[in-house]
N, C-alpha and C positions, 0 to 999 in steps of 0.2 A: 737663408741658409735659410725661408727659409729654411729651409735645409743647409740650413744649416746645412752650420755645418759645411783629403785633393785627389788621390787616385786611387787608383785599383789595380793591385798586384807589384812586381817591382819597380822601385822608384828609379828616373834615368841613371844612367853609370855617366861614368866621367868624372873629370876632375872636381866637380864639384858635388859628390856624392860620395859614401862610403862604399864598401862592397858588401855584396850580399851571399848570404850564406842560404844553403839549400832550402832553406822553411821561409826565407822570403823576409822581409821587414814588418816589423812590428808585432812580431811573435812573440809572445810572452816569455822572457829568459831573464837570466842576472847577467848576461856575458855582456860585458863594455869593452871590447876590442874596437879596432875601425871598424865602421859598419855594422853595430850592434843590433841585433835582432830583436830587444825589446829591452824595456828601464831595468838598471843596476839598484840595488838598494836604494833607499831616499837619500840618505846623505850622499854615497857616492855620486849619485844624480846631480844633486845640488851643488856638489864642489867640482862638478865638471868642467873644466875652459868650454869645451862647447856650447853646454848650457848658458854659460857666461854671456856667452859670443851671441849666442841666438836671443837672449834675454834682452840686450843692449840694443839688437836690433827691433826686436819686438817693442821697445821704449820709443825708440824712433820714429817706426811707423806708425803708435799711437801717437805722437805728439805731432806727427806732420799730419794724420788725419784729422786730428780733433783742429788743428790750425785752417786746414783748408776747408772743413766745414764750416767752422764759425765764420771763414770769410766769407763764405758766400751767403749767410745770414741765417743758417742752422742755429738751434738753440738746443743743447745738451739736458737733457732729462735723464735721472736716474730710475731705471726699468723695476719694475717689480718682480720678487723672487718667487712668489706663489697667489696663486686665485684660484678659484671654482673651477676654472679651465683652463686650457692651454690650446696650443697649435696642433691641430690632429693631424696633419700634415708629414709625418717622419718617416718616409720610407723603409718601414718595419721597425722603429723603435718606439716606444714606451713611455709615457710620464711616469714620474714617480709620486704616489700619494702619500701625503701629509695630514695629520690628526690637529684639526684648526678650530680649536674650541668645539670639538664635539662633530665639527663637517672634516667632510673629506675635500682637501683641495689637492692642487696639483703644483709641483715645482716646474718654473715655466722651461718648456722645451723650445719656445719662441714668444717673444712679447708682440708678435704682429698684432692680433687683437686690440693690444692697449694704445700701439701706435696709432691706430687708426681713430679710437677714441679720443685720443689726446690733441688731434688736429684743430677741434673747436679753440682750444688755446692758443696752440703752436703750432700753426701750419707750416711751418719747416723745422722737423727735430730730427735730433739723433740719439741713441743710446749706444754706451759700450755695454754689451748686456751678458750676463751668465746663463749659460744653458744647461740643465743635466736632460738628456735623452739614454734610455738603456737600450743601447745597442743589442743586436743579437750576439751571442758570444763569440761566433764563426765570423765575425767582422774584425776581430781584436789581430787578424794578421794581414788586414788590408793596405794599414798604413796612414789611414784616412779618416779612421773613426777614433773618439776620444767620448766618453759618458760625460765628463765635465768639458765645455768649450766655452768661446765668446765669441758674440756676434758685434759688429759695426752696423747697428740697426740703423736705417734712413727713410724717412716719409716725409712727402711734397703734397700739401693739399694743391688740388687742382691742377694737378701734374699729368703728362701722359706717360705712357711706356717709353716712349724715346726721351721725354725730360729724364726720367730716372736711369734710363740706359748712359745717357751723356753723364749724368752725375756720377756714378761709377764708373766709367770709363775713369771720367777727370780725376776721381777719388785717388786711382788705382796710378795713374802714372805719377799725380803728386806725390804718393806714397812712395814709389819705386826711385822716384828725382831725389826729393828729402834722404833717404835712406843710402842713396849711392853717394850720394855729397856728403853726408856726416858722418856714416862710420865705415869707411871705406875698408880701415883695419880689419874691423870684426868680419866682414865677408871675407875679405882676403883670408881670416884663420882658419875662414870653414870651408874655403877653396871654391868661394862663388865668384865669378869670374864677369865682371859688369858686363860686358860685351852679349852677355845671355839676355840683356834688356834694350838692346838696339834698336831693334825692329819696333818693339812696344814704344821707346819714346819718340818715336820718327814716324809711325803710319797709323794711318787709324787703323780701327779692328772693325773686322769682318763680320757680316753677319749672315747667319745659315739657318733658314727656317727647318723647325723639327723634322717635317717630313722629306726634307731631301738632306739631313743628315743621317737619318734611318735609310734612306736609300743606297746614301752611298758605302754604310757600313752592309747592308746586302750586297753590293757588289762588289765588297770586298772577302765576301765569303762570310758575313758574321750575321746572325740572325737577329732581327731585334723584331719586340713587339710595336706597329705602327699606332697604337692606341695606350700604349704607356711612357714613360720615362727610358731615357736611353740608358742602357745599364753602366755600370761601373767600366766595364771591360771595353765596351765599345766607346766608350767617354775618355777611356787614356788612347784609345787609337787615334781618335779624331783628333785629340791635346798633340800627342807625339809629333802628327801630321805639320802643326802647326809652328808659324816662327815668331807670333805674338797672339797676345789673347784672343779672342773672338765669341760672339754671340749665337747661341741657340734660344731661338725664338719660336712662339707658336704653339706650344705645348698643346696635345688635344687634351678636351675638355673630360675630364675623371681622372688625367693622371697628377693634379695638382688639386690643393685646398680648397675649397669654397669660395674663399676668398679673393680668387684670381679670377678677371674680370672675363667672361666671354666675350669673345669680339661681335659686334651687333651685325657688322656685314659679312661674318664669315663662319658662321654657327658651326657647335662644335670645335674651334679653335679660340684658344686663350690668350690675350693681350698681355702673356709674360715672356719671360727670358731668363738665359744663365748665361754668365760671363766664363768662360773657358779659358784656363792658363794655358800657353804651351809647355812642350819640353816632358808631358805626360801628367804637369800637376793635375790638371783635371779642374772642376767646379771651383770657383770663388767666390761668387756672388749667385744667389738668386734672388728674382723680384718680377713686380707685376704691377699694372694696373687692379686697381682694388675693387670689388665688387661693392656699390655702396646702398643699392636699394635695397630695403626691407623684406620687401615679395620674393624679390630672387634670391637673397640670401637665404631665406628660408626651404626656399625651392632647392637651391644647390645644395643644402644641408642635408634636406633628405633623399637627394639622388645621391649625395656621397654615403649614406646609412650612418649620418649623424643624428644625434635625436636633440631637436632645436630647445627643449625644454632645459638642455643641462647649459645653454648660453645665454638665461634671461638676462644679466646683466648688458652682456653686447647685444644681443639684439632689444631692449629697452634701448639704448643708445642710436642703433640704427632706425629705431620707430620714429624715434626724435629726430634725425638727421642727419648720416655721417655727410662729412664732405667727402667728395669725391679723390680720388688721391691714386699718388704712383710710390712706390717705394722699394724697398730691398734690404739683404741681408748679407753683409760680406765676412767671412769666417776668419774670423783674425789669428786662431793658430794657422791655418791653411795658408791665411795669405804671409805670415812669418816662415811657412817651410816653403813657401814658391822664391821668396827672397834670399833664403839661406841657401837652398838645394839639399837640403836633407832629406834622409830616405821616409821619417815618420811623425805624424804629428808628436806621438809622445816627445819626440826631440827637440820640441819647440813649446814644452808644457813642462815648467816646474813643478808640477805636483799632477802627474798624467796617471789618469784611470783607464786603463783599457776596457772594453767590453768582455763581460765576464773573470776578469781578474780581478781580486779583492787586495785593494789598495789603500794604504792610510790616505 
C-alpha cells in the first residue's frame, strides 16, 4: 500500500457478492439488508453473522501469513504508530498531525521508511502495520477506501524487485490455500466459491508493464495518463479481464514515492510493481526496489516537491548507509475482501471509518 492500501466502482456481481443499490457499494448508510451500501450502527455491525465470518477469515489469513513469512526466515517487528514524518505517496490522502510534546508528529500512513532503517538489524522483516490516511470524502463510495487500515509490510535486504514479487505471489498463494482449507464453512456462509481461486493456485502470475497496460486501456477507449498511476476505473477493467492475479510493473518516475528505485538501464522507469487481483478486486500489493543512495534520495525528494529537512532522521540513516532492499505492502482489508468476495472494505473491518464519515 505502499498504497496501500481494492476496486473502484461496483463490486463483482454473482453468488459471492451482495446486490447493489443505485448509489453503489460503500456509500454511507444505515441499511443492513443483503448487499448493504454502508455500515449500520456499530452494535448491529459487530453482531452481524457476515462480519463474524469475515473476521474468522481474517484470523486465518493473518495466521497463514505469519507462518509463511516466519518459515522463510522473516522476523516480525511492531511498527511505530507516529513519527516526525511518514510516507508522502498517498494518492491524494493526507496524514494526521498530532502534538508530540510540543512537536508536530504524524500518524503513520505507511511505515516504509522505518522498514528501510530497520534492515541494519533485521535483514528480513515484516510488520502487520496499522495505517491512518485521511482520504478525500468523495472516495467513501468506492468500496476500496478506509481511513484506518492495516498492511502486511515486508522488506528484504539485498533483494531485487523480482525477489519481492516472488515473495508477494508466494504469500498470496499460501494465504489462499490455508483459508480455503481451514475455514471453508465461513467462505460458504459468505457465498464464496473456492473455484474462484483455481487459476491462482495452479498457474503463474502474468507481468504487464505499465506502458502496455495504459495502451490496452486506450485501445479499449479508456483514456489514461501515461505518466501517472493507472486510475481506479482502468485498474478495475484490467482486473475484471483476468482469471488470476497479475503484476503491473515499471511505473513512470514521478508517479510514485521518492523511495522507489529508478531503473539505471531505463531512465524514467521505476523498479516497482503492483499485484492486481482478478475479478474486479484490483490492487492488493504495492512494492519496489528501494533507493538507498543518499544523494539520489535527496535529489528525488526535491524532484517530487518534498522538503528534505523534514526527513532528517531518515536522511541521517541514509547518509550512514541504508542496505539495498526491496519490499512491499499487502493491504490486509483488501486481502480479506478478495478472499470473501464482499462488496466493500467496511464489510471486512470491525470498526470501519469511511472517508468523510464520522464514526466511533
